[in-house]
N, C-alpha and C positions, 0 to 999 in steps of 0.2 A: 731426643725430643723432635717431633716432626716440624717441618717448615711452617705449617699453618699455626701450630701451637706456639712456635717461636715468635711469629708475627703478632699473634694475639697478645702474647705476653709483652711484646715491645710496645703495643698500643697502650696497655694498662700502665706499664712502668716506663714512662718517658724519661725518668731520671734513674741513673744507676746508683742505687743506695748501698751497694755492698761495701763501699769504702768507708761509710759512716758508721763506725762501730761504737762510738761513745755517746751515751745518752746524757744530754745536758739538762733539759727540762722538756715537758710535754710539747711536742711540735718542733724540737730542735735536736739534731744529732750532729756530731763532729767526727772528723777523721782522727786518726791516732795522734797526729801532731797539732790538732786544733788550729789548723790553717784554713780548712774548708768546713763549711757548715751546710747541712741540709735542713731547710725549714719547710713546714707544711701545715695546712689547716683545712678543715672541711666545713663548709657552710651550705645548708640546704642540699646535702648529698653531693655537692661538688667539691672535688679535691683541687686545691691550689698548692703547688710546690715550687721551690726555688733553691738553687745552689749558690752559696756565697763563697767567694774565693778571696781570702785575706792573706794569701801566701806572700804577697809583695808589701804588706803593711808591717810597719815596725811597732805594732801594738803588742802588749803583753797578752797573756791568755785571758785574764779577767776582762780587759777592754774588748777583745774579740767576741767574747761571750755576750758582753753588754750590747755591742753593736748588733749581734745576731738577734737578741731579744727585741731590740727596737725594730729591726726589719720584719720580724714575725708579727709584731703588733700592727705595723703598717699594712702587712699582707691581710691580716684579719679585718682591719678597717676597710680596706678596699673590697674585700669579699662581702662585707655587710652591706655595702652600697652597690653591689654588683648583681645584676639580674642576667641570667643566662642569655647569651646572644642568640640562642636558638629559640627564644621565647616566641610563642604563637600569638597571633592577633588576639585571641581570647584572653590571654594572660595580660597583655598591656591594656586592653579595654577594662579588665577587672581592676587593674591599678587605678584607672581613671574613675571608675564608679566608686571605688573606695574613698575617693576624695570628696564625694558629694554627700550632703545630708540626706537622711531618709525622708524624702518628700515624694509627692505625686509626680513631680518633674522627673525625678530619678527613676521611679518605677516605670513611667511611660517611655522614657528613653531606653531603659533596659529591655522592656518588652519589644520595642521597635528593633533593637539590635538583635535580640534572640530570634525574631521572626524574619527579618529582612537581610541582615548582614552576616550573622553567624554562619548560616548554612553555606554561604559563598566564600567568605574570607576567614572565618574563625579559626580554622585549623592550619592556615598558612603561616609560615615563619614571618614574623614582622619585618625582618630585614630583607625579605625577598619581595615584599609588596611594592609595586610600582604604581605611578599615577594611572597608567592604563587599566590596571586591575580595578581600581576604585571607580574610574570613569565608566568602565563596562558595567559595573554594578549599578551605578546611578542611571545610566542609559537604559538598562534592562528594566529597572524599576519603573521608569517613565513609560516604557513600552507596554508594561503590564497594567498600566492605568494610574499609577501614582502621579499626582501632580508634582511639578517641580519643587514646590515648597516641602512636600512630604519626602520626596527623594533626597532633598538636601539634608534631611536628618541623618542620613548615613554618614555624610561628611562631618556633621556637627557632633557626632559620637566619635568618629575615628580620629578627627584632627587633634582634639585635646589628648587622646590616648597616645598618638604618635609624638606629640610634643613632650609628654612625660617620658616616653621611650627614648627620645633623642637626648633628653637631659640625663638619662641613665646609661647613655652610650650603647643602647640596644640597637638603635638605627642611627644613621648619619644624617638623615633628612626626613622631612614630613611630606610624604607623597600626596597628601590632601591639598597642599598648596598649589598644585598644578592641575587640579580637577576643575572643569568648567561646568557650572550649573546653568541649565536653560532658564531664561527669565520666566518669572511667573506669568500665568495668563493674565491678560488685561482685566482688571476688576470691572464688575458691572457698575455702570454709572447710576447713582441714586438720584432719580429725578423727583423733584418736589419732596425732599427728604422729610420735611415737617409733616406733610400730609400722609406720607407713608408711615411715619412714626405713629401718628394718630390711628391709622388703619390697623397697625399691629396691636396697639394698645386696646382698641375696641374689640378686636377679635379675641384677644386673651381674656378680657373681662366677660365677654358673652359665652365663649366656648367653655370656660372653666369657672362659671359663676357659682356652681355648687361644689367645686373641688378646690378649696383654698391652697392645698399643697402645690398643685400644678399651676394655679394662678400666681402664687408667689414665685415659683421657679422661673416662669417665663417673664414675669415682670422684672426679676433680677437680671435676666439676660438682656431685656430691653434697656436696663440701666447700665449696661456695659460689662456685666460680669461674664467670665468664661464659664463654660459648662462644668469643668472640674472644680473651679472655685466655688460654684454653687453647691454641687453635690458633696463637697468635702466640708461644708459648713456644719458646725455643731452648735447646739443651743448655748453652751457655755461661752461661745465666742460673741454672743449678741448682748448688747447693752440696750434694753428697751427703755431704761430710764434716761439715758443720755443720747439715744438715737444714733447709734453706730454699731458696726460689727467689725470683727477682725478677720482678715484673710491671712492665715498662717502658712499657707501652702500655695504660693503664687508661682507663675511661670518663671519670674526672675529671682525666685528664692528670697523674696523680701517680704517681711511682715507689713501689711498695709491696714490702715484704719479707714473704713469706708462709711459714709453717711447712710443711715437707714431711712429710705424714703417712706413717707407716710402711707402710701398705697401698699407697699410691701409689708410694712409694719402691721397694718390692719389685717392683711392675709395671715401673717404669722400668728397674730393674736388668736385666730380662730382655732389653731391646733397647737398652741404653745405648750412646750414641755420644759423641763429643767436641765436635762442633759441628754447626750446621745446625738445621733444624726438628726439634723433638721429635716432633711428630705429622706426619710426612712422608707424603705421598700414596703408597700402595702401587702405584698405576698410573702416577704421574708422579714418578719419583725426582728429588730436589732441590727439589721444590715441596711446600708444606705442604698439608695437607688443607683443602678449602674447603667441604665439605658432609658431614654425617653423618645425613642424613634416613633412609637405609636402615637404618643401625645403630640409630637411635632407634626406628624402626618395629618392629624386632625386640624391643626392650624393651617397647614398648607392647602388642605381641601377648601378652606374658607377664604384664605388670602391669595394663594397662588404658589406655584412650585418654586418661585424665587425665594420663598421664606426659609430661613434657617436660624438656629440659635446664634451662631457666630456672625451671621449677616446683620443681626441687630446692632452690632458694634459699628458697622459701617453707616447704618441708618442714623444711629444716635449722633455720631460726631459730625456727619454731614448736616443734620438738622441744627446742631449747635453752631456750626459754621455759618449757616444761613442767618443765624441771629447775632453774628459777630462776636461769638465767644472766642477768647484768646486760645492759641494752640496749647499753652502750658496747662490751661484748665481742662481742655479736651483730653490731653495726655493723662491728667490726673483721673479723669472720669473712667478711662480704660485701664488704669493701673500700670502705665508705662513708666519705667525708670528713665528712659531716654525720650525726650519730647519729639525728637525727629522721627520716631517710630510711627507717629500719628499719620504720616503720609500713606501708610499701607491701608488705612481704613477710611481715610477722608477722601470723598469725591470733591475735587477742586471745583469751586463755583466760578467758572469762567464767565458766566453771564453777569453775575454780580460784580466781579472784579473788573470786567471790561466796562461796565456801566459807571462804576466809580471813577475809572480813568477818564471816561468821556466827560463825566460831570466836571471833573477837575479841569480838563482842557477848556470846556465851555466857559467856566468861570474865569 
């Protein structure tokens, strides 16, 4: 046998099994005196093997076999919970996505991973990924035009995946914990939010006076709904009798019961159906709308380039704040599980706050 063949055989056969000539049960062999045992099992094409030496034990043959069976079962249990330490990032991310329910949140995150992260890190061994690799990815995404919040999604996908990998002993640490995300750009101040709210409302009513579908869509955005929450709405989720609708597929994976405003209800009544997508594509019957860039552009031409569906949320809560609405209710209007999240959308009314303080001092 050549040296190379001998070396190859040595790699495959890490344990010398020639001495184990007695078959005990499947996965267990013993030497002729039943003082040593060879146990092995294979899970997911991975072979795990071990030699047990009971030559110094004063046990009888039956006890030694019994002990070997216990060790084999322990080996199988360990293998069932073991994932190859050579697992790629793609594999641990798949584990993470398998823990999520099938919602738009999951599909959006999976799409982001496939487009932005997978081409760079997907094929790397998870236990070789360092913070600098993820930091470089985030920095490069920012350089290509992604805003910090969008680039942060890379960490938001990878971090839970690495936590699962760490729990399964694939990696010893989570490299995402040492990645720094640049602060988001300072949000635009909503000046005279109440007036701006009215400006948007009037533009929606006039621009889509003859198109109730788009009128309802943008009015729902003005009432604080996210784009995907609107587009994923189905007729069977709406209770016209009790004036509410259900959001089954929210950003925080929580089912929410939302008040159906009269102006939105009136629009929906104009094209009401019994089932299917509420905002069905006019050009692809049976399929929901996927994009409203053209319709948004029409409103921008009338209101200004600052307008956007998501910006409506900032305007709404700022206008609510001007009227002294409590933060807990503003959070409810936007569908936040955590009331503290409202600060991302709310423009602080420093003028009103400082005036209240002044009035208190004067009194």
